[in-house]
C-alpha positions as CSV (number, residue, x, y, z in Angstrom):
1,M,20.8,33.6,7.8
2,A,23.2,32.0,10.2
3,Q,25.8,29.7,8.8
4,P,26.0,26.2,10.4
5,S,29.1,25.7,12.5
6,K,31.8,23.3,11.5
7,K,31.0,21.0,14.4
8,E,27.4,20.6,13.2
9,D,28.6,19.8,9.7
10,N,31.0,17.2,11.1
11,K,28.2,15.5,13.1
12,T,25.9,15.2,10.1
13,A,28.7,13.9,8.0
14,A,29.7,11.3,10.6
15,A,26.0,10.2,10.9
16,D,25.8,9.8,7.1
17,Q,29.0,7.7,7.0
18,G,28.0,5.5,10.0
19,A,27.5,1.7,9.7
20,V,23.8,2.0,9.1
21,V,22.6,-1.0,7.1
22,K,19.4,-0.6,5.0
23,M,16.6,-3.1,5.7
24,P,16.5,-4.9,2.3
25,Q,20.3,-5.5,2.5
26,I,20.0,-7.5,5.8
27,L,17.9,-10.3,4.3
28,L,20.1,-11.8,1.5
29,Q,17.8,-14.6,0.4
30,P,15.3,-17.2,1.6
31,R,17.0,-20.5,2.4
32,I,15.5,-23.2,0.3
33,S,16.0,-26.7,1.7
34,E,14.0,-29.7,2.8
35,K,14.3,-28.7,6.5
36,A,13.2,-25.1,5.7
37,G,10.2,-26.6,3.9
38,H,9.2,-28.5,7.0
39,L,9.5,-25.4,9.1
40,T,7.1,-23.5,7.0
41,S,4.3,-25.8,8.3
42,L,5.3,-24.6,11.8
43,N,5.0,-20.9,10.6
44,K,8.8,-20.6,10.7
45,Y,10.9,-19.2,7.7
46,V,14.6,-19.4,7.1
47,F,16.7,-16.6,5.6
48,N,20.4,-16.1,4.8
49,V,21.3,-12.8,6.5
50,L,24.3,-10.5,6.8
51,K,27.0,-11.7,9.2
52,A,26.8,-8.3,11.0
53,A,23.0,-8.3,11.4
54,N,21.5,-8.8,14.9
55,K,18.1,-10.2,15.9
56,V,16.4,-6.8,16.2
57,E,17.5,-5.7,12.7
58,I,16.4,-9.0,11.2
59,K,13.0,-8.7,12.9
60,K,12.5,-5.2,11.6
61,A,13.6,-6.1,8.1
62,V,11.2,-9.1,7.9
63,E,8.3,-7.0,9.3
64,R,8.8,-4.2,6.8
65,M,9.5,-6.3,3.8
66,Y,6.7,-8.8,4.1
67,K,4.2,-6.9,6.3
68,V,3.9,-9.6,8.9
69,K,4.3,-9.8,12.7
70,V,7.4,-11.6,13.9
71,L,7.3,-13.3,17.3
72,R,10.8,-14.7,17.5
73,V,14.1,-14.7,15.7
74,N,16.8,-17.4,16.1
75,V,20.2,-16.9,14.5
76,V,22.7,-19.6,13.6
77,N,26.3,-19.0,12.4
78,T,27.2,-21.9,10.1
79,Q,30.8,-22.8,9.3
80,G,31.6,-23.6,5.6
81,K,32.4,-27.2,4.7
82,T,35.6,-28.5,3.3
83,K,35.2,-29.8,-0.3
84,A,37.7,-31.8,-2.3
85,S,37.7,-32.4,-6.1
86,G,40.6,-34.6,-7.0
87,R,43.8,-33.2,-5.6
88,V,42.3,-29.7,-5.1
89,S,40.6,-28.9,-1.9
90,G,38.7,-25.8,-0.8
91,R,36.0,-24.5,1.5
92,T,32.5,-23.3,1.0
93,S,31.7,-19.9,2.5
94,N,30.6,-19.4,6.1
95,F,27.1,-18.0,6.4
96,R,24.6,-16.8,9.0
97,K,20.9,-17.9,8.8
98,A,17.9,-16.6,10.7
99,I,14.9,-18.7,11.6
100,V,12.0,-16.3,11.9
101,T,8.8,-17.4,13.7
102,L,5.6,-15.5,12.6
103,K,2.4,-14.8,14.4
104,K,-0.3,-17.5,13.9
105,G,-2.2,-16.7,10.7
106,D,0.6,-14.7,9.1
107,K,2.3,-16.1,6.0
108,I,5.1,-15.1,3.6
109,E,3.6,-15.8,0.2
110,G,6.7,-15.8,-2.0
111,V,8.8,-18.0,0.3
112,S,6.2,-20.6,1.3
113,D,5.4,-21.2,-2.4
114,I,9.0,-22.0,-3.3
115,V,9.8,-24.3,-0.4
């Protein structure tokens, strides 16, 4: 049997260490708010997502996780708010949210029940 060359070993090691993000890690949690509740009637669902995730990754993650057909993904980067409590002030975290539009007739059961 032939031994694999060192170059081949380095390529596979580099591929394993790449910045590949697994699908379930892209969607952090459904965003539960009054506005998100109204959007579910329009077949749109809102999720908090990783800051590094792009629209294509978000679409694939939703389709694999919930077994639905995604038509459109809109992404919003939201700045954290400044909060004050007495003399101490701070900031809430920045976050990224995705508004996912599904094909007519598709529904995400767990999310639409909560909102």
